[in-house]
Each structure stands twice: as C-alpha cells, then as structure tokens.
N, C-alpha and C positions, 0 to 999 in steps of 0.2 A: 756705655755704662758697664762698669765691672760687676762681677758676680756679687760682691759684698753690697754694693749700692742697690743692685737689682733685688737682692734678698730683703733689704730694708723696705723697698717699695712694696713688695709682696706682703710683708708683715703689716705695714700701715694700711694697705688696702683691705686685708683680712679683718683688722680691728674695726675699720670704718664700716665694713659690711655687717659685722656683728652688732654694731650700734644701731643699724637700721632694721635688722631682722629679729633681734632679741636673742636668738640662738640659731645655729646653723649646723648642718652635717658637713663632713669632709667633702662630699660630692658637691654640695651647694657652694662651698667656698672655692673649690677648684673651678667650677663653672663660671663664677663671677670674677674671680681674681685673674684666672688664666684664660678666660673666655672659651674654655674647652674642658670637658670632664672625661679624661682618658686615664688609663692606668698610670701613665707618666705624670700627668698633672696632679693626680691624687697623691702620688708618692711625694711630689714636691710640696703639696699642701700639708701632708703629714709632717714633713720636716719643719715647715713653718709653724704648725701648731705646737710641735714639741718645743721649739725655741720660745714661743710665746708662753707656753706653760711653765717652762723653766724659769722665765722671768716673772712668773706669777701674774701675767696680764690676762690670762684666760683660764677657765676651768673646764673640764670635760666630764662626760658621763656616758655610759652605754645604755641605750634605750632598748625596749623590748620589740615585740612584733609590729607595733604601730608604725615604727620607722625602720623596719627591716634590720634591727639590731645595729644600726650605724652609731658611730661616735658622734655625740652632740657637743658643740663648743659654744661657750658663752663668756662674756666679759666678767672679770673680777672687779672689785672696787678700784684696784690699782689701774686696771686697763681702762675702766670708765673715766677715772680721774685724768689719765693721760690724754684721752681723746677730748675731754671737756677743755683741758688746757690748750688744745690745738684747734678749738672751734668746732668740734664734732661731738656734742653731748649725746648721750643715749636718749632713746625715746622717752618722753615724759620727764626727762631730767633725772631718771633713776640713778642711784648710786652704784648699782651692780645688776647683773642679770641672773643671779642664782635662783630667784623665785621663778622666773620664766623657765629656767632649765629644769627645776624641780617639778614643775607642772607642765612639762612639754607634752603635747598631744598630737595625734595623727593628723588632724585637719590643719593645724598651724604648720606642721612640718611639710605637708603637701603644698600648702600655699607658698612656703618659702622655696620649695623646689620649682614651682611654677614661676615665681619671681626670678629665680636664677636662670631658668630656661628662656624667659622673655628677654633677659639681658643679651642673649645671643641672637634673638629673632629681630629685635627692634634696634636699629643702629643708634648708639649713644642715647639710650633711653633715660628719661627721668622717671622714677617710679616710687611707689609707696607700698610697703609690705603690709600684710594682714595686721601685724601688731601696731604699726604706725597708724593705720586706719582706725583701729579700735581705740587708740589713744588720741584720736582726732588731730593727728599731725599731717593728714592728707588734705588737699584742696576739696576732695569729695569724700565724705565719710558716711553719708546717708542720703537716701532719695525718698521723698514723701509722695504718695500717690493714693488713688482711690481703688479699693478692691471689694467687690460685692457690697457696695454701699457704705463702706467704712474706710476711714483714713488709716493707712498702714505705711510701712517703709521697708526698704531693702538696704543692706549694707554690702558693698563690694568686698570680695576676698583680696584682690590686688588691684591697684590702679597704676596705669602707665601713661606717660605723657608724650604726645607727638611733638614734632618740631614746631608746628604752628600753634601749639597751646591746647589743642584738642586732647581729649582723654579717651583711653580704652578702659572700659569696665570689664573686669575679669571675674568669671564665675568658675570656681574650682569644683569639678564634678567628681566627688569621691564617694558618692552613694546614690542609690536610686531615689528619684524624686517622686513624691506622691502625685496623684492627679490634681489635688487641690493646689499643691505647690506649683505645678505646671500652669494652672489657670492664673495663679498669682503672678507668675513670671510673664505670662502673656499680657496681663493688664499693665505690668511694669514696662514692658517693651513698647506697647502701644502709646503709653504716656511719654516716655523719654524720647521716642523717635518721631512723635507726631509733628513736631516742628524742629528745625535745626537748633542744636544746642551744644553744650560743652562736651557731652558724651557722643563720640562719633561712631564707636563700634563696641560690640559686646562679644567678648571671647568666652567660649565654653571650653574648658580644658579637662579632659578625662584623665583621672589619676588612678582609678580603680576599675576593675572589670565590671562591677555592678552598675556602673554609670555609662557603659559603652553605647547604649541605645539613644543617648540624648540627641544626637544628630537626626535620627529618623523621627523621633518624637517632635522635634522642632519643625521639621519639614511638614509633617502631617498637621500640626497645629496651625501653621501659617499658610497652608495651601487650601484653597476653597474651590469647589466646583461652581460652574456658572449658575446652577439652580440652587445654590446654598441658601438663598433668601437674605443674605447679609447685604447691607448697603454697599454700593460700589466704592464709596470712599473708604470704608473699612477694609474691603478686599484689596484695594490698591495699597493701603498702608501696610497690611500684612505682607503683601507681595514685595514691597520695597524693603521691609525689614529683613525678609528672607534673602533677598538678592544682594543687598548693599550693607546691612548693618550687623550681621552676625557671622562669626567664623567659629569652627569647631576644630580642636586639635586633640591628639592623643599624646600624652607625656611619656616619653621613653625614660623610665625611672633609672635605667642603668647609666645613661650618658647625659640625662637632663636636656634632651632636645625635643622639640615639638614637631609632631607629624600631622600635616593637614588631613582632615576628615571631610569627605564630600558630603554636603548636606542636601 
C-alpha cells in the first residue's frame, strides 16, 4: 500500500473511532489507529487531524486541566454524514458531536483513554465506549441487583467483548470510593459472579492517584479469616472472585498502556 492509500486508511479509521467515542484526544486516536501512542504516532495523528479539519470533517478544541490540556477532536455534521453514508453512523444517530465536545468532562475522557488502552491489551477486541453505553448501544448497559434490601443498579464505564462472546466489565477508577460504594460494589460482584454468566471478568483501571488503593481495598474486602463467622459458601464465593474474576491495572496516561497491579 502506498503512502497516499495508507493515509486514507488512517483518516477513515480516525473518523470511525470518533463515531464510537463521541470525542477523543490526539493520544487516544494515535493509540487506537496506530496501536501505539508514541511521539511518532502522535505526530502522524496530528497530521491526520489537520487534514480532516481542513476538509471540515472534524472540529477541535483545547480543554483545561481535566484532560491535561490536550486537544479534543469530534465529528462535524459533514463528518458524521460521511460516516452515515458509509454505514458507520454516530452514537444515537446524532448529526454531529459538537455538544459532546462542548460538554467534555474528565470522567468521560478517562473512560475513552481506558478504551484506547484496552485496544492494545485485548487482541482484536470488540468494545463499547462510555458514551455508547450511556446511549444504550452496548449489549450490557445496566445491571440490576439488591443492595441493603433495596433494588439498585450499576452501569459499566467501558465494556469489552472476548472472542467467545463473554464480556469484560470495566470500572474506571478516577476518584476515591466511599465505604458505602465499596459495600455496593461487593454486593454487585457477589451477584454477577455467583453463577456463570455473560460477564466473565471485572477490570478496575486506576487513572488518578486518589484511586490507587483500590487493589488493597478489594483484597481486604474479599479475604476472610477462618473465624469470620461467614457461611462457607460466601467465603468460597469471595475467594473465587478475588482469584479468578477481578484484575486491577494502572493506566499510564502518557502512552495509554495498562500496567498490571497485584491484588
């Protein structure tokens, strides 16, 4: 493939990525399109963005501290229309992404960074972004369970699909969880992993220093001494969750790679 054709492949891939994420940073686009977020691939992506902007297919803006001042990129009406014509409409059939770009916030941007990082961790993944989940475009958008005698629910931040159809539920850890939230999380895990189901694994991905203790907290929550007084079945379930169903990673925000954390 010559450079001209390769450039067109990069541009189409970038547009398709924006249709799924709502908006993205240069790093996120480089990580997904080029499978690597390096100085070289970021420069390549900047050239791609400049070409798309010149053709009025995307619009950009500079965000503040919540996304480290990076350039954010989103589809214009022209870009969204082009994708729709080629069978790749935007989330929810929206005509453009200017509203999402205008209201960009740190949590969504962190979720998009995690999604980009997972594209490098899981071979040929199928996945759904935070904005797709919120727009109910994912096969898993909400999980109902009982907590402290009441019906409640949890919404995943990102969902990834394995080759056998199983799903990875992703929790983006960008702030400290309260004790009540940890208890709710515990009830959720016991429910979703009590019997085999579509959700195979729960990933906790640390994106902010304030959330770095999540691995230790999970281990303490799921480990029980012999004299704890809990039923054997409950202790065995918690032990299985700890050993087989949860993984913790630290997101390297510079290169958007996931570093395993021992739980």
